[in-house]
C-alpha positions in Angstrom: 83.7 18.0 155.1 81.5 20.4 153.3 81.3 24.3 154.4 77.9 25.6 154.9 79.0 29.1 155.1 82.0 31.2 154.7 81.9 31.7 158.6 83.3 28.0 158.9 86.8 28.8 157.5 89.4 30.3 159.2 89.3 33.8 157.9 90.1 37.1 159.4 87.4 39.2 160.5 88.2 41.9 157.8 87.7 39.0 155.1 84.6 37.7 156.4 83.1 41.2 156.7 84.1 41.8 153.2 82.2 38.5 152.1 79.1 39.2 153.9 78.9 42.8 152.3 79.3 40.8 149.0 76.7 38.6 149.5 79.2 35.5 149.4 77.0 33.4 151.6 77.4 29.6 150.7 80.5 28.4 149.2 80.2 26.9 145.7 81.6 23.3 145.2 85.3 24.5 143.9 85.4 27.1 146.8 84.6 24.3 149.2 87.4 22.0 147.7 90.1 24.7 146.8 89.9 27.3 149.9 91.0 24.8 152.9 93.8 23.4 150.8 94.9 26.8 149.5 95.0 28.0 153.1 97.5 25.2 153.8 99.8 26.3 151.0 99.0 23.4 148.8 100.1 23.4 144.8 96.7 22.9 143.1 95.5 21.5 139.5 91.9 22.4 139.3 89.6 21.6 136.7 86.8 23.7 136.8 84.0 25.3 134.5 83.5 29.2 133.9 80.9 30.7 136.3 81.8 28.2 139.0 83.0 30.9 141.7 86.8 30.0 140.7 88.2 33.5 141.2 87.1 33.7 144.7 88.3 30.2 145.5 91.8 31.5 144.9 91.1 35.0 145.7 89.8 34.6 149.4 92.9 32.4 150.1 95.5 35.0 148.6 93.8 38.0 150.6 93.9 36.2 153.8 97.7 35.1 153.5 99.4 38.2 151.8 101.0 40.3 154.7 99.9 43.8 154.4 103.3 45.6 155.7 105.5 43.6 152.8 105.8 46.4 149.9 106.5 44.0 147.1 104.1 42.0 145.1 103.5 38.5 147.0 101.0 37.0 144.5 101.1 37.0 140.8 98.1 36.1 138.9 98.3 35.2 134.9 95.0 35.7 132.9 94.8 35.3 129.0 92.8 38.4 128.4 92.9 42.1 129.3 89.2 41.9 130.2 89.7 39.1 132.4 92.7 40.6 134.4 90.5 43.8 135.1 87.9 41.6 136.4 90.3 39.5 138.4 91.7 42.5 139.9 88.4 44.1 141.0 87.5 40.7 142.6 90.5 40.7 144.3 90.3 44.5 145.6 86.8 43.8 146.6 87.6 40.9 148.9 90.5 42.6 150.2 89.0 46.0 150.6 88.8 45.9 154.4 92.1 44.0 154.8 93.6 47.2 152.6 94.8 44.8 150.0 96.0 46.3 146.9 95.8 44.8 143.6 97.0 46.1 140.3 96.0 45.0 136.9 98.9 44.8 133.9 98.3 44.6 130.5 99.1 45.3 126.7 97.3 48.5 125.1 97.8 50.6 128.1 100.6 52.9 128.5 103.8 51.1 130.1 105.0 54.0 132.0 101.6 54.6 133.9 101.7 50.9 135.1 105.5 51.6 135.9 104.7 54.3 138.1 101.9 52.2 139.7 104.4 49.2 140.6 106.3 51.4 142.3 103.7 51.7 144.8 102.8 49.0 147.4 101.0 46.2 145.3 100.0 43.1 147.5 98.6 41.2 144.3 99.7 41.8 140.6 97.2 40.3 137.9 98.5 40.5 134.2 98.4 39.0 130.7 101.5 37.1 130.0 103.2 39.6 127.5 102.8 42.5 129.6 103.9 40.6 133.1 107.0 39.4 131.0 107.7 43.2 129.8 107.8 44.2 133.4 109.9 41.5 134.5 112.5 42.2 131.7 112.6 45.9 132.3 113.1 45.3 135.9 109.7 47.3 136.9 108.1 44.2 138.3 110.2 42.5 141.3 109.2 39.0 141.9 111.5 38.0 144.7 108.6 38.1 147.4 105.9 36.0 145.3 104.6 33.4 147.4 101.4 32.9 145.4 101.5 32.2 141.6 98.0 31.3 139.7 97.7 30.4 136.1 93.9 31.2 135.5 92.5 29.8 132.4 95.3 27.9 131.3 93.5 26.0 128.6 92.8 29.5 127.1 96.6 30.7 127.6 97.6 27.8 125.5 95.1 28.3 122.8 96.4 31.7 122.5 100.0 30.8 122.1 100.7 32.2 125.5 102.4 28.7 126.8 106.1 29.9 126.2 105.7 33.2 127.8 104.0 31.6 130.7 107.2 29.2 131.1 109.6 32.1 131.2 107.6 33.9 133.9 107.7 30.5 135.8 111.6 30.3 135.6 111.7 34.0 137.2 109.6 33.2 140.2 111.1 32.0 143.8 111.2 28.4 144.2 109.5 28.4 147.4 106.2 29.5 146.1 102.7 27.9 146.1 101.4 27.4 142.4 97.8 26.8 141.3 96.4 26.5 138.0 92.8 26.6 137.0 91.5 25.5 133.5 88.1 24.7 132.2 89.7 21.7 130.4 93.1 20.1 130.7 94.9 19.7 127.7 98.1 17.8 127.4 100.5 20.7 127.4 98.8 22.4 130.5 99.3 19.0 132.2 103.1 18.6 131.4 103.7 22.4 132.5 101.9 21.2 136.2 104.1 18.2 136.4 107.1 20.3 135.5 107.0 23.2 137.8 104.7 22.2 140.6 105.5 20.4 143.8 103.0 17.3 144.5 99.9 19.1 143.4 96.7 18.1 144.3 94.1 17.5 141.6 90.9 18.7 141.9 88.2 18.0 139.3 84.7 19.5 139.6 82.1 17.8 137.7 80.8 19.6 134.8 77.2 20.2 136.1 77.9 23.8 135.6 77.3 23.3 132.0 74.4 20.9 132.0 70.3 21.6 132.2 70.2 22.3 136.1 71.2 26.0 135.9 71.4 26.9 132.2 68.7 25.7 129.9 70.3 24.9 126.7 68.3 25.1 123.2 68.9 24.9 119.2 67.2 26.6 116.5 67.8 25.5 112.9 68.3 28.3 110.6 69.3 29.4 107.1 72.3 32.0 107.4 70.0 34.5 105.6 67.3 34.3 108.2 69.4 34.8 111.1 68.5 38.6 111.9 64.7 38.1 111.6 65.2 35.1 113.8 67.3 37.0 116.2 64.5 39.7 116.6 61.8 37.2 117.2 63.7 35.3 119.8 64.5 38.4 121.5 60.9 39.8 121.5 59.7 36.1 122.9 62.3 35.8 125.4 62.3 39.5 126.5 65.6 38.8 128.5 66.7 41.2 131.7 69.8 41.1 130.1 71.8 39.7 127.0 74.9 38.6 125.3 74.8 37.7 121.5 77.8 36.2 120.4 79.1 36.2 117.0 82.3 34.6 115.4 83.7 37.5 113.4 83.8 41.5 114.3 82.0 41.9 110.9 79.3 39.8 112.2 79.2 41.9 115.7 79.1 45.0 113.3 76.6 43.7 111.2 74.1 42.7 113.9 74.9 45.6 116.1 73.7 48.0 113.3 70.9 46.1 112.6 69.8 46.3 116.4 70.3 49.7 116.9 68.4 50.4 113.7 65.4 48.7 115.3 65.8 51.0 118.6 67.4 48.0 120.7 69.2 49.3 123.9 72.6 47.8 122.9 76.5 47.9 122.4 79.1 45.9 120.9 82.3 44.7 121.7 85.1 43.2 119.7 89.1 43.0 119.1 88.9 45.7 116.8 87.9 48.4 119.4 90.3 50.4 121.2 91.0 48.9 124.8 89.3 51.9 126.4 86.4 51.6 124.5 86.1 47.9 125.4 86.4 48.7 129.2 83.8 51.3 128.9 81.3 49.2 127.0 81.9 46.4 129.9 81.4 48.8 132.6 78.2 50.1 130.9 77.0 46.8 130.8 77.9 46.1 134.4 76.0 49.4 135.3 72.9 48.2 133.3 73.0 51.1 130.8 72.2 48.9 128.1 70.2 45.8 127.8 72.1 43.7 124.5 75.8 43.2 124.0 77.0 42.1 120.9 80.3 40.4 121.0 83.2 38.3 119.9 84.5 35.4 122.2 86.9 38.0 123.5 83.9 38.9 125.8 83.3 35.7 126.9 86.0 35.9 129.2 86.1 38.5 132.1 82.5 39.4 132.2 81.2 38.3 135.7 77.7 40.0 135.9 75.3 38.2 137.9 71.9 38.5 136.0 72.8 37.7 132.3 69.4 35.7 131.7 70.1 34.8 128.0 73.0 34.2 125.8 72.4 33.8 122.0 75.0 32.1 119.8 74.2 34.0 116.8 76.9 31.9 115.1 77.8 28.4 116.5 81.4 28.5 118.0 83.7 26.4 115.9 85.6 25.4 119.1 83.8 23.3 121.6 85.5 24.7 124.5 83.9 28.3 123.2 80.4 27.0 123.8 81.2 26.3 127.6 82.9 29.8 128.0 80.0 31.8 126.2 77.0 29.7 127.8 78.7 30.4 131.0 78.2 33.8 131.1 74.5 33.0 132.0 73.3 30.9 135.0 75.7 32.4 137.2 75.7 33.0 141.1 73.2 30.7 141.5 70.8 32.3 139.2 69.0 30.5 136.2 69.9 31.3 132.6 69.0 30.0 129.0 71.2 29.7 126.1 70.1 29.5 122.6 72.4 28.7 119.6 71.4 29.3 116.0 72.7 26.6 113.7 72.8 26.7 110.0 73.1 23.4 108.2 76.9 24.2 107.4 77.4 24.3 111.0 75.7 20.7 112.1 79.5 19.1 112.6 80.2 21.8 115.2 76.9 21.3 116.8 78.0 17.3 117.0 81.4 18.1 118.5 79.8 20.2 121.1 77.5 17.9 122.3 79.9 15.2 122.2 82.1 17.4 124.7 79.0 18.6 127.2 77.7 15.0 127.4 74.3 15.8 126.2 72.1 16.5 123.0 71.2 20.1 122.9 67.4 20.2 122.3 66.1 21.7 119.3 63.1 24.0 119.5 61.0 25.7 116.7 61.5 29.4 115.9 58.9 31.5 117.3 55.8 32.1 115.3 54.4 35.1 114.2 51.7 34.8 116.8 53.9 34.3 119.7 56.1 37.4 118.4 52.9 39.6 117.9 51.7 38.6 121.5 55.3 39.4 123.0 55.8 42.7 121.4 54.2 45.1 123.9 55.9 43.8 127.0 59.3 43.5 125.1 58.8 47.3 124.0 57.8 48.1 127.4 61.1 46.6 128.8 63.1 47.9 126.3 62.2 51.6 127.4 63.0 50.9 131.0 66.7 50.9 132.4 68.0 47.5 133.1 67.7 46.6 136.7 71.3 45.6 138.3 70.3 43.4 141.0 74.2 42.5 142.2 76.8 44.9 141.7 79.3 43.6 144.2 81.8 46.5 143.5 79.1 49.2 144.3 78.1 47.3 147.7 81.8 47.1 149.0 82.5 50.8 148.2 79.1 52.4 149.4 80.6 53.1 152.8 84.0 53.8 151.6 85.1 57.7 150.4 88.4 58.3 148.3 90.0 61.4 149.6 92.6 63.3 147.4 95.5 65.4 149.2 97.7 67.7 147.1 101.1 66.7 148.5 103.2 63.1 148.4 106.3 61.9 148.2 108.0 65.1 147.0 106.7 66.9 150.5 108.3 63.5 152.6 104.9 62.5 153.2 104.8 58.8 153.9 101.9 56.3 154.8 102.4 56.4 158.6 102.0 60.4 158.4 98.4 59.9 157.1 97.6 57.2 159.3 98.8 59.2 162.5 97.3 62.1 161.5 93.7 60.6 160.6 93.6 58.1 163.5 93.8 60.8 166.1 90.1 62.5 164.9 87.7 61.9 167.4 85.5 59.0 166.5 88.1 57.7 163.7 90.4 54.8 164.5 93.2 53.0 162.2 90.6 50.5 161.2 88.7 53.1 159.3 91.6 53.6 157.3 91.8 51.7 154.1 94.2 51.9 151.2 96.7 54.9 151.1 98.5 55.6 147.7 101.0 58.0 147.8 102.3 59.7 144.2 105.1 62.4 143.7 102.5 65.3 144.1 99.3 63.9 145.2 97.8 61.3 147.6 94.6 59.2 148.0 93.3 57.8 151.0 90.1 55.4 151.3 88.2 55.9 154.3 86.1 53.0 155.4 83.0 52.5 157.5 81.2 55.6 156.6 83.4 58.1 158.5 84.7 59.7 155.0 82.6 63.0 155.4 83.9 63.1 159.1 87.4 62.9 158.2 87.2 65.1 155.3 85.7 68.1 157.6 88.6 67.1 160.1 91.5 67.4 157.4 90.3 70.5 156.0 92.0 72.3 159.0 94.5 69.8 160.2 98.5 69.5 159.0 100.3 66.4 158.1 103.8 66.2 158.8 103.5 70.0 159.7 102.3 70.7 156.1 98.5 71.8 155.3 97.3 70.1 152.3 94.3 70.8 150.2 92.0 67.8 150.7 88.9 67.1 148.5 86.6 64.2 147.7 88.4 61.8 144.8 86.6 62.1 141.3 87.1 58.3 140.8 
């Protein structure tokens, strides 16, 4: 039975409220299929394209089913890239925000000790890349004995990146009485074998690949010589004049070249590739989400983990050599029910890759002509006007869910023997405030953070300036982050 709204599911009021704020209104096809079965603790193998809403399809049931009181992680989610781990953690945090669900992302290139400290806190959900998750398991910093839900996201990519052995090692460390869900855009043999070996009578769900056909994304191909690509790129961007655009290149050298050319031509742009420091990559992604710049030049590292609702155009500056990459790249546009366009530049040498892609996606990509000089001249004024303005971010989910939440910082924690109940007990006594207005509480050795929900932050901040917690006077301020 097809659900018309998230209200139709058996979900708690906190989750339903969060979904309403996040503007999750009508379940997508994958959500319709997965959520009811996941809520019944079924093992699932789900074949579904990127951009089809699958993170919420497992995120909603997980947030619904984890028990808030339990201190150890109850769900473990594996992702192939650091960007995707951060994106999934953010989605889970948003969905579970009003139920006070705490999610943590662990991945390489970030200090191990920092993650070790965070793992000592109460965390309901841990999202991570296989290498770093394994590292934490081996060093005893990630305890898995309470894990009830295990999710492998982008399983095909995990295989491509050579993580399959790590994934298998992690599976062997998990409790047997768990629910396992595997999500993948394609289902290679190795992924299927893994599923049969470690899952209990999994139900197979296959969402037809309508996501990549022309109903939401308009696909186009422009034939070009290698040396003419830069001028073609400038012509196409002027004529298309996108709200927001990702330009994909096959190497980081090409990304650097294209980025330098665009920057020289005063484009509002940034670049992202594997050669950048992790911190820098996250800063670029955040800037793109916030609308600080309009064009992102990227390698495939960015094709996963970009969930931005109004990317209106994807340009394949280089044709992807792997047919699956085409699906992942073009799936960055046409998200959340919006329309999008994907334009691929193809040199004569790349014809064989185009043929393989067309066979894989099941249709021929329509060939179009390069824009004429007249079209470029006609579009230049509008292009320059848009370039000088800031990109409008229509749908920043995190900002929406956080707008009624204020994070307070207290200068005391475990060393002063302060516990979660002490904060709840004190804050809930403030007139006009109840325990339902208190969100996630994080207690470190010398400081603590408390989220105050429902717009009550200023009220609590004022009251706590004169109150004591467990007989101790703590300095309180609005947290910077």
